[in-house]
N, C-alpha and C positions, 0 to 999 in steps of 0.2 A: 672313452675318449683318449686318444693318444696325444701325449704332449710332445711338441716338436723338440728336437735335441737342442736347438739354440735357446729355447726358453729354459730348459733344464740347466744348461750351462750358465745362463745369466743368474738363475736362482743360486747356483753354487758359488757365484762370485760375490754374493751378498756379504758385505763386511760385518764383522762382529760389532763394530761401533761406527757411528757416523751420524750425519744429519740428513734427513729426508724431508721432502715436501709431499704430503699426502694431498691428492687433488680429487675433486668430484664435480660433476655437472649434472643438472637435471632441470628440464623445462626452462632453459634459457638462463638459469642462475648457475654460477660456479663459485667455488671457494677452495681455499687451500689452508693447510695448517702444518707447521713445522713439527716433525716427529723425531724423537731421540732414540726410541726403542723399536727396532724392527728385527725379527728373528725368523729364520727358517724353522719350520716346525714339523716337517715330514720329509722322509726320504722317498717313500713310494709315490706320493703325489706332490706337486710343487705348491706347497702351502706355506704362507708366511703369517706370522702373528704381529700385529701392530698395536702398540699402546698409544692411544690418542687422547689428548686433553679433553675433558668433558666440557659441555656447554659452548662448543664452538659452532659457528654457522655451517660447517661442513657436515655435521651429523645428520640433519634432515635430508640433505642431498644424497648422502650415501644410503640412508634408509630407503628413499624413494627410488633411486636408480639401481641399487644393489650392486654397484661397481665403484672402484676407486683406482687411482693411479698412485704409484710411489716413485718419486724421482730423487735420486741421490743428489744432494747439494754439494757442489765442488768445495773443497776446503777453502776458507777465506772469502767466500761469496757473501759480502755484507748486504748487497742489494736484496737478495731473497730474504735474508733474515729481517731486514727492515720492512719489506712489503707484507710479510706474512706473520709478523710477531703479534699483531693486535688480536685480542679475543673478541672484539666487537665487530659486528657486521653493520654496514649502513642499512637503514630501514628500506631504502630504495636506491638503486643505482641511478644517479642523475645523469651522468655521462660516462664515457670510457675512462676518464681520469679517476673515477672512483673504483674501477675494476683493477685489482692488483695484477691481473694477467695481461692487461692491455698492452704493455710495452714488451712483453715476453714472446719469443717465438715458441709456438706450440706445435705439436703433432698429435695424431691419434693412432692408436694401435688397433686393438680388436674391439674393446668395449665402448670406445668413444670418450673415455675419461681424458681430460687434458693432460698431456705429457710434455714436460719441458724438453725442447729440442736439444738444448745444450747439456742435458743431464748425462753423466758418464754411465749410469745404470738406471734403467727405468723398468718398472714392473706394472703390468696392466692386470688388475685383479677383479674377480667376481667375489662377492661376499659369501663365504661359506658359513660363518657364524659371527654373531655379535654378542658380547657379554657386557652388560651394564654392571660395573663393580660397585656402584654407589660409593665412589671414591673420586679422586681428582683426575683419574684416567679411566677409559673404557677400552676393551679389547675387541679388535676385529681380526678374524682369521679370513685371509683371502686366498682363493685359488688363483694362481698365476696362469692366465690364459695366453699372455703374450709378453714379450720382453725385448728390450733393446739395450745393448751394452757396447761400449767402446772395445775395440779389439785389444 
């Protein structure tokens, strides 16, 4: 599989530090979690390593869909921090007000994972590996199959 040059260029723009929103959707359910550690982990293939907090509602969605999105959170964006800071998921979404994505503009790239339209850098990933570290974080290695970045 050949990786498009724009996808490789977006992966190369991955900052050494920053806040990201990891997103996933499966069977009508969607979730997001704030991520502090994202690292490019290969030069030959566009792979990224993500340290995600354990016990979050996003984990079974990633497990079942085998894909996730990574959306860079613009500095100072307190709305996203507030919407996605909770570790608890509602037992059942009663209406759109319970869905933290309801008021956000989304787009889809290749895998169908929700991508924030306003994100300056977004990566659309297929799960290459998942490591349960039996700690407060687990690791996902994602193959970047599509990307979007501000020029």
